[in-house]
Every structure is written in C-alpha cells, then in structure tokens.
C-alpha positions as CSV (number, residue, x, y, z in Angstrom):
1,M,0.1,-0.1,-0.2
2,V,1.4,4.0,-0.3
3,E,3.8,5.1,2.2
4,E,1.2,8.1,3.9
5,I,3.2,11.6,3.4
6,A,3.4,12.5,7.0
7,G,5.0,16.0,8.1
8,T,4.1,19.5,6.5
9,S,4.3,20.7,3.1
10,Q,8.1,21.9,3.9
11,D,8.8,18.3,4.8
12,V,7.4,16.9,1.4
13,L,8.5,18.5,-2.9
14,A,6.6,17.8,-5.3
15,V,8.5,17.8,-8.4
16,D,8.9,17.1,-12.2
17,M,10.7,13.2,-13.0
18,K,13.9,14.0,-13.7
19,I,14.2,16.0,-10.0
20,A,13.1,13.8,-8.8
21,A,15.0,10.7,-9.6
22,R,18.4,13.0,-9.2
23,M,17.2,14.1,-5.1
24,L,16.7,10.3,-4.8
25,G,20.2,8.9,-6.6
26,L,17.7,7.0,-9.2
27,T,17.0,6.6,-12.3
28,E,13.9,7.9,-14.2
29,G,12.6,4.5,-15.0
30,A,13.4,3.5,-11.1
31,V,11.0,6.6,-9.8
32,R,8.9,5.5,-12.6
33,K,8.7,1.9,-11.0
34,Q,8.1,2.4,-7.9
35,L,5.4,5.1,-8.5
36,L,3.3,2.0,-10.5
37,L,4.1,-0.1,-8.4
38,G,2.0,2.7,-5.5
39,K,5.3,2.8,-3.3
40,R,5.4,6.5,-4.7
41,E,3.3,9.4,-4.6
42,G,2.7,11.9,-7.9
43,M,0.1,13.7,-10.5
44,K,-0.4,12.4,-14.2
45,N,-1.0,14.4,-16.7
46,D,-4.7,14.3,-19.1
47,R,-1.9,12.0,-21.5
48,G,-1.0,9.5,-18.5
49,Q,2.7,11.1,-18.0
50,W,4.2,11.8,-14.6
51,I,4.1,15.6,-14.2
52,E,5.1,15.7,-10.3
53,V,6.6,13.1,-8.1
54,L,6.4,14.0,-3.8
55,V,9.4,13.7,-2.5
56,R,10.1,13.9,1.2
57,Q,12.7,15.6,2.9
58,D,14.7,12.6,4.6
59,E,14.8,10.4,1.3
60,V,17.1,13.4,-1.3
61,V,20.1,12.0,-1.9
62,P,23.5,14.5,-0.5
63,A,24.2,16.9,-2.9
64,E,28.2,15.6,-3.2
65,E,27.4,12.0,-3.2
66,E,24.6,12.5,-6.2
67,E,27.5,14.4,-8.1
68,E,30.2,11.7,-7.1
69,G,27.8,8.3,-7.7
70,Y,26.8,10.8,-11.2
71,T,30.6,12.2,-12.7
72,G,32.5,9.3,-11.2
73,G,34.5,11.0,-8.3
74,V,35.2,14.0,-10.8
75,D,33.9,17.7,-9.5
76,A,31.0,19.0,-11.5
77,G,33.1,22.6,-11.3
78,I,35.9,20.8,-13.6
79,L,33.8,19.6,-15.8
80,R,32.1,23.1,-16.1
81,E,35.5,24.9,-17.2
82,L,36.4,21.5,-19.7
83,I,33.4,22.4,-21.4
84,A,33.8,26.2,-21.4
85,E,37.0,25.1,-22.0
86,K,35.9,22.7,-25.6
87,D,33.5,25.3,-26.9
88,H,35.9,28.1,-27.0
89,R,38.6,25.8,-29.3
90,L,35.0,24.6,-31.5
91,A,34.7,28.3,-31.5
92,A,38.1,29.1,-32.5
93,A,37.9,25.6,-35.4
94,E,35.2,27.5,-36.8
95,E,36.2,30.2,-37.1
96,E,39.9,29.2,-38.8
97,I,37.6,26.8,-41.0
98,H,35.7,30.0,-42.1
99,F,38.6,32.2,-43.2
100,L,40.4,28.6,-44.4
101,R,37.4,28.1,-46.9
102,Q,37.9,32.5,-48.1
103,R,41.4,32.0,-48.5
104,V,40.0,29.3,-50.6
105,Q,38.0,31.0,-52.5
106,N,40.0,33.8,-53.3
107,L,43.1,32.1,-54.6
108,E,40.6,30.3,-56.8
109,M,39.8,33.1,-57.8
110,L,43.0,34.8,-58.8
111,L,44.5,32.1,-60.5
112,G,41.0,32.4,-62.8
113,Q,42.6,35.3,-64.0
114,S,46.0,35.1,-63.9
115,L,45.6,32.0,-66.4
116,Q,43.2,34.1,-68.6
117,N,46.4,36.9,-68.1
118,Q,48.3,34.1,-69.7
119,K,46.2,33.6,-72.4
120,A,46.6,37.5,-73.3
121,L,49.6,37.9,-73.9
122,L,50.7,35.0,-75.6
123,P,51.9,35.1,-79.2
124,P,49.0,34.8,-82.0
125,E,49.8,30.6,-82.6
126,P,51.5,31.1,-86.1
127,P,48.8,29.7,-89.2
128,K,49.3,25.8,-89.7
129,E,51.2,25.2,-92.7
130,E,50.0,23.0,-96.1
131,P,50.9,19.6,-96.0
132,I,53.2,19.0,-98.8
133,P,51.7,16.1,-100.8
134,K,53.2,12.7,-101.1
135,R,54.2,11.1,-103.6
136,G,54.4,7.9,-104.8
137,F,57.1,5.6,-103.6
138,W,58.1,4.6,-107.1
139,P,59.8,7.0,-109.9
140,W,58.0,4.9,-112.4
141,S,54.9,5.6,-111.7
142,K,52.6,5.5,-114.8
143,N,52.2,9.4,-113.4
144,S,55.0,10.3,-113.4
145,K,56.8,11.3,-117.0
146,Q,60.3,11.0,-117.7
C-alpha cells in the first residue's frame, strides 16, 4: 500500500520526474516503477505522463554523494571548465575553417584571372602550313613522266 507521507508541506517536495530521480539518486525508470507499484505518490497529466512526484526531505540524497556517484568522482566545476574550454576551441576551429574557405575561394579566383592573363600575353599561334602532297614511292609510276 502507499506509504503515508507525514509531515508539513516543507517536508515534502513536488518536483518533476528528472529532478526527483536526481534528488533520490535513482534513474527515471526506477522512480517511474516506484510510482507504478504505489511506493511513491505523484500526479499524471491528461496524456498519462507523470508531471509531479512527491519526494520527502529525508529521502533526498546529499548533493555531494549525488555528484560523485553521477560523475564518477570528478568535480562538477572541473567538468564545467572543460566544457567551456571545449566550446572555446570549437568556436576557434570554426572561425579558422571559415577563414580558410574564404582564402581558398580568393586563390581560386586569382588563379582563374592569371590563366586568362597568360592566354592574353602569349603570341598568337602561327598559321598552320598546308601539308605537302605525298608522292608515290616508285619514281616509275604511271603519273611520272620521263
């Protein structure tokens, strides 16, 4: 049966599923299962989704244990710094990519112009000489006169 929630409203918090899971040190699936089995109380919306879960203050896992268990012992501040540094490096790389693409585009344009200029500077091609008509190999042919 449902465990009665005793105490004042200050002892009980009504939070959404994700926050309840984090506060209890459980997964959302575990909290959902507790709700379905009647071990925890909550409210559903019209689509049948849990929108509020009631959590007692004495059930809340301290934040230090929660962070340590969740991040594997790594300080959350260090993770934030690493994420900020990654974002900074990513922005710098994207800026460099944009610069290099513009540079390549400019170089392609210059190359096209230089090819046009080279064609203009080359002397015109000499007229093609007409080929000399071929004679037969034998000098004593029908056409040759002696």
